[in-house]
N, C-alpha and C positions, 0 to 999 in steps of 0.2 A: 504494500500500500504506500503510495506517494502523496504527501500533503504539500501543496504549493500555495504560498501566500499570494492572494489576488489572482491565482491561476495564470500568472505570467510565466513565459518561458524563462528558464535559467540558463545563462551562458557562463560556463565555468571554465576559466583559463587554467592551464597547467602551471604549476609552480616549479617546473623543471623544463629545461630545453632538451632533455634527452629521454624523458619518459612522460607518460600522461599521469601527472601527479596532482591530485586535488587536495583541498584542505577540508576536513570535516571535524565536527565536535560530537562528543558523547554525553549522555545525560549526567553521568557521574564525574565529569571532568570539565574544567573551564579552559583547558589547553586545547589548541588546535592540533589535529592529528593528521600527518601526511598520509594520504590514501592513494594507493596505486591502482590504476585500472589496467587489468591484464586479461586479454582475450584468450589466452592459451591455458587457463586453469579452469577447473570445473566448479569450484565452490568459493564462497567468500570466507576470508580468514581475518583473524585478529591475533596480535602477538600476546603471548601469555603474560608479559610484563605489565600490560595495562590492567590485568585482572587481579593484581596483588592486593589492592585496597578494597576490592569488591568481590571477594570469592563467593559471597552468598548469592550472587547473580548467575553463577554458572549452573548449567544444566547437564546432567550426566547423559551420555550417549550409550544406549544399551549394547550396541555392537561397535567396538572400536574401529576406527577408520585408518587404514595404513596409508602412508604417503609414499609416492614414488617420484623419482627424477624423470627428466624428459626422455632418458633412454630406457625407462622402465625398471631401472635398478632401485632397490629399496634405499631409503634415506637413513641417516644415523639418528634422525629425530624419531622419538617414540610415536606409537599410534595415537591418533586423536581420540580422546575419551570424553571431552566436554565441549559444549557450545554455549554461545551467548545470544539471547534474543533481546534486541535493543532497538532504539530509534537513533539513527545518525542524522545529523543536520549538516547540510552543505553550506558553503559560504554565502550563497544567495538567499538562505532562509528556508529552502526546500528541506523537507524531512521525509525519511523513509524508514519503515520497520523492516529489519533484516535479521537473519540468523547468521552468525559468524562462528566458524570453527576455530577453536583455540589451539594454537601451536606456537613453536618458536619461529619468529620471522626476523628478517634483517632489521636492525634498529632504525634505519632511515625510512622504512615503510611499514609501520606497525599495523596497517589495515590494507587488505587487498580486496578489490571488487572484481568479480570474475566474469567469464563468458555468460553465465546464467544471469548475472545482474544486467549485463548489456541487453540480453534478450528480454528481460522483464520490463526494462525501462525504454527499450529501443532508442537509446541515446544516439543523437546525431553528432558526429565528430568531424570537425574541420582539422584534418591531419597536419597540414603545413603550419597552422598557428597553434595546434594542440589545444583547441577549445572544444569543450563538450557542451551540448545543448540538451536540456531536459524540457519537454513541452507536454504537459499533462493533457491539454486540449487537443493536440494534434500529434500523437506519439509516433505515427507511421509516415509523416510527411518527410520524404527523403530528398526534398529539393530546398532545404533551408539554407544550404551553403553551396555556392557555385564552384565548379571545377576550376582549378588554377593550374596552368602548365608551368613547370619550373624553368627557370632560366638556365641556359647552357653553362656548363662549367668546363674550363680548359683541361682540367685534370680528371674529369669524370671517367669512371670505368664502366659506366652503365648506359646503354642506349635503348630507348623504347621506340617501337614502331607500330603503327596501326595498319594492318593489312586488309581487313574487311570491315564491314559496317556493324557486325554484331558487337555489342558492348556490355552485356550483362552476364554475370556468372552466378551460379547457384552453388551453395555449399553441398559437399558430398557427405556431410555428417551432420547429425543433430546435436552432437556433444560439443563440437568446436566448429570454427569456420575453416573448412578444408576445400581446396580447389585442386584441379588436375593440372599438372605441368609436365612438359616433355623437354628433355635436354637435347640439344642439337647433336645428331649422330647416333641417337639411341631411339629404338622403337618403343621403349617402355613408357607407359603413362604413370607418373609418380604423384601420389597424394601429397599435397603441400599444405602445411599448417600456417594460417595467418596469425602472427603473434604481435600484439600491439605494445608489448612492454619493454622492448629493448632493441639495441642497434645491431645491424648486421644481417647477412643472409647465410644460411647454413645448409650443409648437405651431409648425409650419413656416410660414415667411413665404411659401411658395409657394401656400398655400391662400388663397382669396378670402374674407377675414374682415373684419368691422368692427373697426377698431383704435382704441385709446385711447392717448394719449401719456403717457409716464412723466415725472414732474417731474424726476427725477434718474436718468438712464441709468447703469447700473452699469458699472464698469470690469472688463474680462475679461482672463484670463490663461490661456494654454494649458497642457497637461499637463507640458510641459518648462520651465515658468516664463517662456516668451517671451510678449510681448504679443499679444493677438488683433487681427486686422485688422478685425473687425466687432464691433458691440456690440448691446445690446438697448435700444431706445428706446420700444417700444410693447407693449401687452398686449391680450388678447381675453377678454371676460367671457362665459361661456356655461355651459349645463348639459350634462354628459356622461352618456351612458347606456351601460352595459356590456352584454355578451351576456346576462347573467343578470337584466337589468332593474334592476340597482343604478344609481341616479342620484346625481350630486353636481354642485354648482355650484362653479366655481373660476375664478380668474384664470389665464390661460395666457399666459406670456411668449413673445413672438414672436421667433424667431431662425431661423438657417439649419439646417434639418433635412432629411434626405432624404425624398422622398415615399413611400419604402418603409415608413417608420415616422414619420409626420408629427406624432405626439404622443408625449411622454415623461412618464410618471408617476414621480415620484421619492420620495425618502426620507420627506418629511412625509406623503405619502399612505399609504405603507406603515405608518408609525408610528401614524397615527390610525385606520386601518381594521384593521391587524394581521391581514392574511390569513395563512392557514395554507398555506404553499407546500411542495409535494412536488417538489423539484427533479429527482428521478430520473424521475418519471412526468409531469412538467411539468403539474401541476394546481395550481390555487389555490382553496382552500376558504374560503368566507365563512361567517359564523355564520348561524343560523336567523333569519328576519325577526322572530321573537319576541324576539330579543335587544334590538332597538331599532326602533321605528317611524321615528324620525328622530334620528340622532346627529350632532351638530354637529362638524365637523372644523376645529379651529383650525390655522392654518399656524404651527406652533411653530418658526419659523426664528430663528436667533441670529446676531448680528453675527460675521463672520469676520475683522474687522480688530482683534479684541480681543487686546491685548498680544502674547504670544509663543505663544498657544495656538491659532492659526488652523490649520484642518485641510483645506487644499485637497487633493483627491484626485489621485493621480499621473496619472491619465488624465483630468484635469479642467482646465477653465479657471475662474479664480476671479473672482467678482463681488463688489465691495465697495460698500456703500451705507449711508448714515446711517440709524439707526432712525427710524421715523416711524409715525404712526397713519393707517390707511386713510381716504381721503376718504369721508365719509358722504353726500355729495351725489351722487345717482344720475345727475344730468344732467352732471356734470363729466366732461370728456374728458382731464383730467390727474390722475394719481394716482401715488403712490409705493408699490410693493409691498414686502413684507418682503425681507430679505437672501436671497441665493441662491448656489448653486454650480452651475456648468454642467459636466456631465460629458461628456467626449469619448469616444465609443465607437469601436471599431475599424471 
């Protein structure tokens, strides 16, 4: 249930340039709580540290819920045994009653709103500006924000082209937003997860792909701030084709992903293409091909090791890397991609 003051739409800007990070408040605290919107997890979560002063509000879950990483491995965090039913208040004054599962999360994002939350509110997101719109009176209007084509970037590694007039994609899953993608030179159709919470494009190490070595492998951190046991040392350069014949070329960082979704498209892709997503009907609308015959997609990734403003997502592992310029030598097998955040899905 969503309660809106005066029934006016709420335009909620992100408080981060690298993730969709909102500010909310809880009934038992006067402090603002950083709240991550993550389309690649199934449930809403709250960090157990927020419950120290109010343990009486916790409700026991009869059947404990296990947590898994994005590659289906179990986590070091114990099973979830408690939940919290509460009302959260957004910065605009909108309120919503939610059930939050209690677990250990990253200290920078003690609340996570999930794919199920996006479906229930059908929030409209302007990806380039990272602004989320809640509109109780017109929750399924998918034309609130116009499409914007990104400006060309001299150092861009990704090119997008529209080949046909078809512009809409439907999700292949009811649990997440999953689309079909085909790699150039491969007949296989690969299920691809749309992940809104972090930077980078990733591909499973279980696929037989030509690999290039990274000059500086990033250091990773899991969603609960514990160190990851595996890292990223290689990338794959290829052209990806979507079901609607939209094509783009990109560096895919090679890591452990399940074969059920061996590719993940993340926040920079959403920001540059700015698809119009109807979360309730699970459709993704692209602009008419007339909008741009070829729009360059710069990977606008920022350093996450910057001062005290790093924004690792609560269900993420963090990768830190020094800023660098992509190697322009096409024959080179060593390169350093931009900074990234790895998101761990359930």
